[in-house]
C-alpha positions in Angstrom: -27.1 -0.5 -13.8 -24.5 -3.6 -15.3 -21.9 -0.8 -13.4 -23.7 -2.3 -10.6 -24.3 -5.6 -11.4 -19.9 -5.5 -12.3 -19.2 -3.5 -8.5 -21.6 -6.0 -6.5 -20.0 -9.4 -7.9 -16.5 -7.8 -7.7 -17.9 -6.8 -3.9 -18.7 -10.8 -3.4 -15.9 -11.8 -5.4 -13.6 -10.4 -1.7 -15.8 -11.1 0.6 -15.5 -14.6 -0.2 -12.0 -14.9 -0.7 -11.9 -13.0 3.0 -13.8 -15.5 4.2 -11.6 -18.4 2.4 -8.5 -17.1 3.8 -9.9 -16.4 7.2 -11.0 -19.7 7.1 -7.5 -21.0 6.2 -6.2 -19.2 8.9 -7.8 -20.7 11.2 -7.3 -24.5 9.7 -3.6 -23.6 10.7 -4.1 -21.4 13.9 -5.9 -25.2 15.1 -3.3 -26.7 13.6 -0.3 -25.3 15.0 0.6 -24.2 11.6 0.5 -20.2 11.4 2.8 -18.8 13.6 3.3 -15.5 12.3 6.2 -13.6 12.6 9.3 -14.2 15.1 9.9 -11.2 17.6 13.8 -9.7 16.8 14.2 -9.9 20.4 18.2 -8.1 19.4 15.9 -5.1 18.2 14.0 -5.1 21.2 16.3 -5.2 23.9 18.7 -2.4 22.0 15.2 -0.3 22.6 14.8 -1.0 25.9 18.1 -0.4 26.5 18.2 3.3 24.3 15.3 4.5 26.8 16.6 3.5 29.6 19.4 5.7 29.1 17.2 8.8 28.8 17.0 9.2 24.6 13.9 10.0 23.2 11.0 7.8 20.6 12.1 9.3 17.6 16.2 9.3 18.7 15.6 5.6 19.8 14.1 4.9 16.6 16.7 6.5 14.4 19.6 4.2 16.7 18.2 1.0 16.7 16.4 1.8 12.9 13.0 1.2 13.0 10.3 2.9 13.8 9.2 5.5 15.9 5.5 4.0 16.5 7.2 0.1 17.1 9.6 1.9 19.7 5.7 2.8 21.2 4.9 -0.8 21.1 8.1 -2.0 22.5 8.2 -0.2 25.0 4.4 -1.1 26.4 5.2 -4.5 26.1 8.2 -4.3 28.0 6.6 -1.3 31.1 5.1 -3.7 33.7 1.8 -3.8 34.3 -0.1 -1.2 36.9 -2.8 -1.9 38.7 -2.2 -6.3 37.2 -4.8 -7.9 39.5 -2.6 -10.0 40.9 -0.8 -6.7 41.9 -3.8 -5.6 43.9 -4.9 -9.6 45.2 -1.0 -9.1 47.2 -2.2 -5.8 48.3 
């Protein structure tokens, strides 16, 4: 019974801290102080150039010094959106 009580108290404390952190982040975003990490445009440009040069995802990741998931993420952001609403409206 004491173990259950301790576990419940720990869980409640964890949830309270998460909620306070979320509130702090929301306040910082509203004040314009929470921007996150800046993108590494040099690495992104290198990834796009390597992929356009015909390199595989694994080879691109090795040459650019990043993970394969980052290569996939950058390629997805760099790829033009097919079926964009504006593009469909022009058709």
